[in-house]
C-alpha positions in Angstrom: 1.2 0.6 -31.6 -0.3 -2.4 -31.1 0.2 -2.2 -27.1 -1.2 1.8 -27.4 -4.0 -0.1 -29.2 -4.3 -2.4 -26.1 -4.3 0.3 -23.6 -7.3 2.1 -25.3 -9.3 -1.4 -25.0 -8.3 -1.6 -21.6 -9.8 2.0 -20.8 -12.7 0.8 -22.7 -13.2 -2.6 -20.5 -12.8 -0.1 -17.1 -15.7 2.4 -18.5 -17.9 -0.4 -19.6 -17.6 -2.1 -16.4 -18.2 1.2 -14.5 -21.2 1.8 -16.4 -22.7 -1.8 -15.8 -22.4 -1.4 -12.2 -24.1 1.9 -12.3 -27.9 0.4 -12.4 -27.0 -2.3 -9.8 -26.1 0.2 -7.7 -29.4 2.1 -8.4 -31.1 -1.0 -7.3 -29.4 -1.9 -4.7 -29.5 0.9 -2.6 -32.8 2.3 -3.7 -31.5 5.7 -5.4 -33.5 7.9 -7.4 -32.2 9.9 -10.5 -31.1 12.8 -8.4 -29.4 10.9 -5.7 -27.7 8.6 -8.4 -26.9 12.1 -10.2 -25.2 13.1 -7.6 -23.2 10.7 -6.8 -22.2 10.4 -10.2 -20.9 13.9 -9.6 -17.9 12.3 -7.2 -15.8 11.0 -10.6 -16.7 13.9 -12.3 -15.1 16.6 -9.2 -12.1 13.6 -8.3 -11.3 13.5 -12.3 -11.1 17.1 -13.2 -9.1 17.7 -10.1 -6.7 14.9 -11.0 -6.2 16.8 -14.4 -3.6 19.2 -13.2 -1.8 16.0 -11.3 -1.8 14.0 -14.6 -0.2 16.5 -16.5 2.6 16.9 -13.8 2.9 13.0 -13.7 3.1 12.6 -17.5 5.8 15.7 -17.6 8.2 14.6 -14.7 7.6 10.3 -15.0 6.6 10.0 -18.6 3.3 8.5 -20.1 4.3 5.1 -19.4 5.2 5.2 -15.8 2.4 7.1 -15.4 0.2 4.5 -17.2 1.4 1.9 -14.9 0.7 3.3 -11.6 -3.1 4.7 -12.6 -3.5 1.6 -14.5 -3.1 -0.8 -11.1 -5.4 1.5 -9.3 -7.8 1.2 -12.0 -8.0 -2.4 -12.0 -8.2 -2.6 -8.4 -11.6 -0.4 -8.3 -13.5 -2.4 -10.4 -14.5 -4.9 -8.3 -14.8 -2.6 -5.4 -17.5 -0.5 -6.8 -19.2 -3.9 -7.2 -19.4 -5.0 -3.5 -19.4 -1.3 -2.2 -21.7 -1.9 1.2 -23.3 1.8 1.2 -24.0 4.6 -1.2 -21.4 6.3 0.9 -18.6 3.9 0.2 -19.6 3.6 -3.3 -19.0 7.1 -3.9 -15.6 7.3 -2.1 -14.4 4.4 -4.6 -16.7 6.2 -7.4 -14.4 9.2 -6.5 -11.0 7.1 -6.5 -12.2 5.4 -10.3 -12.7 9.0 -11.4 -9.2 10.4 -10.5 -7.3 7.3 -11.8 -8.9 7.1 -15.2 -8.4 10.7 -15.6 -4.8 10.2 -15.3 -4.9 6.8 -17.2 -7.1 8.8 -20.0 -4.0 11.6 -20.2 -1.3 9.3 -20.3 -2.4 7.0 -23.0 -3.5 9.9 -25.2 0.0 11.1 -24.9 1.4 8.3 -25.9 -1.1 8.2 -28.7 -0.3 11.8 -29.9 3.6 10.7 -29.9 2.8 7.5 -31.8 0.8 9.3 -34.9 3.3 12.0 -34.6 6.3 9.3 -35.5 4.2 7.4 -38.1 3.4 10.7 -40.1 -0.2 9.3 -40.7 -3.7 9.4 -39.0 -4.1 6.9 -36.5 -6.2 8.5 -33.7 -9.3 7.4 -34.6 -8.0 3.9 -34.9 -6.8 4.4 -31.5 -10.4 5.1 -30.2 -11.8 2.3 -32.1 -10.1 -0.3 -29.6 -11.2 1.9 -26.8 -15.3 1.1 -27.9 -14.3 -2.7 -29.0 -13.3 -2.5 -25.0 -16.5 -1.3 -24.1 -18.5 -3.3 -26.4 -16.6 -6.7 -25.4 -17.1 -5.9 -21.6 -21.1 -4.8 -22.3 -21.5 -8.0 -24.7 -20.1 -10.7 -22.4 -21.5 -9.1 -19.4 -24.8 -9.2 -21.1 -24.3 -13.2 -21.6 -23.0 -14.0 -18.3 -25.9 -12.1 -16.5 -28.4 -14.2 -18.6 -26.7 -17.5 -17.6 -27.2 -16.4 -13.8 -23.9 -14.7 -13.2 -23.3 -12.2 -10.7 -22.1 -8.7 -11.3 -19.4 -8.8 -9.0 -17.7 -11.7 -11.0 -18.3 -10.0 -13.9 -16.3 -6.9 -12.0 -13.8 -9.4 -11.1 -13.1 -10.2 -15.1 -13.1 -7.0 -15.8 -10.3 -6.1 -13.4 -8.3 -9.0 -14.4 -8.4 -8.2 -18.2 -6.9 -5.0 -17.1 -4.0 -6.0 -15.0 -3.0 -9.1 -18.4 -2.8 -5.4 -20.5 -0.9 -3.7 -18.1 1.3 -6.3 -18.3 2.5 -5.5 -21.9 3.5 -1.8 -20.7 7.3 -2.6 -21.3 6.5 -2.0 -24.9 5.1 1.2 -24.4 7.6 4.4 -25.2 10.0 5.4 -22.8 10.0 8.9 -21.1 13.0 9.5 -23.4 11.2 8.7 -26.3 7.5 10.4 -25.2 7.8 14.3 -26.3 4.7 14.7 -23.8 7.4 14.1 -20.9 9.2 17.4 -22.1 6.2 19.9 -21.9 4.8 21.9 -19.0 2.5 20.1 -16.6 -0.2 22.6 -16.7 -1.1 25.5 -19.4 -4.5 28.1 -19.7 -5.8 27.5 -22.8 -5.6 30.2 -26.1 -8.9 30.6 -28.0 -8.7 28.1 -30.8 -7.9 25.5 -27.7 -10.9 26.5 -25.9 -12.9 25.8 -28.9 -11.7 22.9 -29.8 -11.9 21.7 -26.0 -15.7 22.8 -25.8 -16.1 20.2 -28.9 -14.5 17.7 -27.1 -16.7 18.7 -24.0 -20.1 18.2 -26.0 -18.7 15.0 -27.9 -17.6 13.2 -24.3 -20.6 14.8 -22.5 -22.6 12.8 -25.0 -20.6 9.8 -24.6 -20.7 9.8 -20.9 -24.8 10.1 -21.1 -25.0 7.0 -23.3 -22.6 5.2 -21.0 -24.2 6.4 -17.3 -28.1 6.4 -18.7 -28.9 4.4 -21.7 -29.5 1.4 -19.5 -31.5 3.5 -17.1 -33.6 5.0 -19.5 -34.3 1.4 -21.4 -35.1 0.2 -17.8 -37.0 2.4 -15.9 -38.5 4.5 -19.1 -39.4 1.8 -21.4 -39.7 -1.0 -18.8 -37.2 -3.4 -20.6 -35.7 -6.4 -18.6 -32.5 -5.4 -17.2 -30.5 -8.0 -19.4 -32.0 -6.5 -22.9 -31.6 -2.9 -21.3 -27.8 -3.4 -22.2 -28.2 -3.5 -25.6 -28.9 0.2 -25.7 -25.2 0.5 -24.7 -24.3 -2.4 -26.8 -25.6 -0.6 -30.1 -23.9 2.6 -29.2 -20.7 1.0 -28.6 -20.7 -1.4 -31.8 -21.4 1.3 -33.8 -19.1 3.7 -32.4 -16.3 1.0 -32.8 -17.1 0.1 -36.4 -17.2 4.2 -37.5 -13.9 4.7 -35.8 -12.3 1.6 -37.3 -12.9 3.4 -40.8 -12.6 7.1 -39.2 -9.0 7.9 -40.6 -9.5 6.7 -44.2 -13.1 8.4 -44.4 -11.4 11.3 -42.9 -8.5 11.4 -45.5 -11.7 10.9 -48.6 -14.3 13.5 -47.5 -12.6 15.6 -45.3 -12.8 16.1 -41.6 -14.9 18.8 -41.4 -17.8 17.1 -43.9 -17.1 14.0 -41.1 -17.5 16.1 -37.8 -20.2 18.3 -39.7 -22.4 15.3 -40.8 -21.5 13.0 -37.8 -23.0 15.5 -35.3 -26.1 15.9 -37.1 -26.5 12.0 -37.4 -25.6 12.2 -33.6 -28.4 14.4 -32.7 -31.0 12.6 -35.3 -30.3 9.1 -33.4 -30.8 10.8 -30.1 -34.0 12.1 -31.1 -34.9 8.9 -32.4 -34.1 7.1 -29.3 -36.2 9.5 -27.2 -39.4 10.2 -29.5 -40.5 6.5 -30.4 -41.7 4.1 -27.8 -40.5 1.0 -29.0 -37.0 -1.2 -28.0 -35.9 -1.7 -31.4 -36.3 1.9 -32.8 -34.4 2.9 -29.3 -31.6 0.4 -29.6 -31.4 2.1 -33.4 -31.5 5.8 -32.2 -28.6 4.8 -29.7 -26.7 3.1 -32.2 -26.9 6.1 -34.6 -25.9 8.2 -32.0 -22.6 6.2 -31.8 -22.3 6.0 -35.5 -22.4 9.9 -35.4 -20.5 11.0 -32.5 -17.5 8.2 -33.0 -14.9 10.1 -34.7 -15.6 13.6 -33.4 -13.2 13.7 -30.5 -10.4 11.8 -32.4 -10.7 14.3 -34.9 -11.0 17.0 -32.2 -7.6 15.7 -30.4 -5.9 15.5 -33.4 -6.8 19.2 -34.2 -5.2 19.8 -31.1 -2.1 18.8 -32.2 -2.0 21.3 -34.6 -3.1 25.0 -33.2 -1.0 27.1 -34.4 1.5 28.7 -31.8 0.8 26.3 -29.2 2.7 23.1 -28.7 0.6 20.0 -28.6 2.4 19.4 -25.0 0.2 22.3 -23.6 -2.8 22.2 -26.1 -3.6 18.4 -26.2 -4.2 18.5 -22.0 -6.1 21.6 -22.3 -8.5 20.2 -24.5 -8.3 16.5 -23.3 -9.2 18.1 -19.5 -12.3 20.3 -21.1 -13.3 17.0 -22.9 -13.2 14.7 -19.8 -15.1 17.0 -17.7 -18.1 16.5 -20.2 -17.5 13.1 -19.8 -17.9 12.9 -16.5 -20.1 16.0 -15.1 -22.2 15.7 -18.2 -24.2 12.4 -16.4 -24.6 14.6 -13.5 -26.6 17.1 -15.1 -28.8 14.6 -17.1 -29.5 13.2 -13.6 -30.5 16.3 -12.2 -32.7 17.2 -15.3 -34.0 13.9 -15.4 -35.3 14.3 -12.3 -36.8 17.7 -12.4 -38.3 16.7 -16.0 -37.4 13.3 -17.6 -34.9 11.3 -18.9 -36.1 11.9 -22.2 -36.2 15.3 -22.0 -32.7 15.6 -20.7 -31.6 13.3 -24.1 -33.4 16.1 -25.8 -31.3 18.5 -24.9 -28.1 16.5 -26.0 -29.9 16.0 -29.1 -30.0 19.7 -29.4 -26.2 20.4 -28.2 -25.2 17.6 -31.2 -26.9 19.7 -33.5 -25.4 22.7 -32.8 -21.9 21.3 -32.6 -22.1 21.0 -36.0 -21.4 24.4 -36.8 -18.3 24.0 -35.7 -16.9 21.8 -38.0 -14.5 23.8 -39.8 -12.6 24.4 -36.1 -11.1 20.8 -37.0 
């Protein structure tokens, strides 16, 4: 169980390091919002294309071996992104990053589902909490290091080193013979219930991807905040998400899963509205923090519900839901960039708020 939490922490490290690299790349290459949005299409497409491969790898090799192989490439890609010499090279490296993260994500969730099933209790929120703690740790430390004059390249190298340190604990993960995810089909089309859960996951992950990739850019370029301080929006989001996920399993057990998802979706929608409608740094950061509080437990609730879809094996339903969710995480920021270029980044975030409000109507699905 401890090692599974560390793997989620590792995934958070990688995503946060990527998010921090994006505004530096925008400045280094002189990209506008539309150009950056198109470049961000690379990890989205490669990640979705890698999903069938992820299912096959987990089915044939087991999630432990798949995690190790994908994790190595995951760690190597972080410093390479920070030193990419041109937009073309940066785009190719983002494609590699998206593919290996997709495979890592599917494999680590397979480990989590197996661990939760074996424990007989609710653990998914606590696992995802460690992902949030990982993003928070890297965001906070990077902001501190940047203030003391460190380069983004050094920060990326340190993040890659942390990934390899965690991978060294892979021997404590469940083997293929202990991992039920290794027994199912590598790919299957979702049924109606799985599709609805997948769309809910899509909305949740799209919100997370939008804040991850665009909150710093919004505060830096739309609000005129210095780049070191502009990270506070993402830090607030990551802190609140980690806190709400640490308590998520207990809250769901006390108030019920539908209530937690319904209230969370509305809080997240309100937070996004606060961030885009008020022109003050403190309220913008508070708004992104509310988004984290609200949306933090939606994905764990949806993924846990995916293991209980009637008539469908978790080996089929969980990868199907994850595939749709991952599409939202990686393709969502691309859409945000295109909408922002046509209108404004605030307007694009406003559409996210409306989507979150709509998500509350499917709370009974969990």
